[in-house]
C-alpha positions in Angstrom: 0.7 -15.2 12.7 0.9 -11.4 12.0 2.1 -12.0 8.5 -0.9 -14.3 7.8 -3.3 -11.7 9.1 -1.6 -8.9 7.1 -1.8 -11.0 3.9 -5.5 -11.6 4.6 -6.2 -7.9 5.0 -4.3 -7.0 1.9 -6.2 -9.7 -0.1 -9.5 -8.3 1.2 -8.6 -4.8 0.1 -7.5 -6.1 -3.3 -10.8 -8.0 -3.7 -12.8 -4.9 -2.7 -10.9 -2.7 -5.3 -11.4 -5.3 -8.0 -15.1 -5.9 -7.4 -16.4 -2.6 -6.2 -14.2 0.3 -7.3 -14.9 2.6 -10.1 -11.5 4.3 -10.0 -8.3 3.8 -8.0 -4.8 5.3 -7.6 -1.6 4.1 -6.0 0.8 6.8 -4.6 4.2 5.7 -3.4 6.8 8.1 -1.8 10.0 7.5 0.0 12.0 9.4 2.5 14.8 8.9 5.0 13.9 9.2 8.6 16.0 10.9 11.3 18.0 7.8 12.0 18.9 7.3 8.3 16.4 4.5 7.6 14.7 4.6 4.3 10.9 4.6 4.6 8.4 4.0 1.8 4.8 5.1 2.2 2.2 3.4 0.0 -1.3 4.9 -0.3 -4.2 3.2 -2.1 -7.2 5.5 -2.8 -10.3 4.2 -4.5 -14.0 5.0 -4.9 -16.8 2.5 -4.6 -19.9 2.3 -6.8 -21.5 5.1 -4.9 -18.4 7.2 -5.4 -17.6 7.2 -1.7 -13.8 7.6 -1.3 -11.7 5.0 0.6 -8.0 5.1 1.5 -5.5 2.5 2.8 -2.0 3.5 3.9 1.1 1.5 4.8 4.6 2.3 5.8 7.4 0.0 4.8 11.2 -0.3 5.2 12.5 -1.5 1.8 15.4 -3.9 1.5 16.9 -1.7 -1.1 16.2 1.4 -3.3 18.4 0.8 -6.3 16.0 -1.2 -8.4 18.3 -4.2 -8.3 16.9 -5.6 -5.0 15.2 -9.0 -5.3 13.5 -8.9 -1.9 
């Protein structure tokens, strides 16, 4: 259920960026937390047609960081 809701939210953000944004940027950064778990932060910044800025941020635990991961 949560996965379905999260996919719906992501799709809504994508549609907004495609239809209403003038410019956008994606910033991704990774770090290891205190317990040794790799964390990736993904930030989407965009402006609407009135040049009002918007930002969406997510934190994720990647399945791998070598570039060979298929997850």
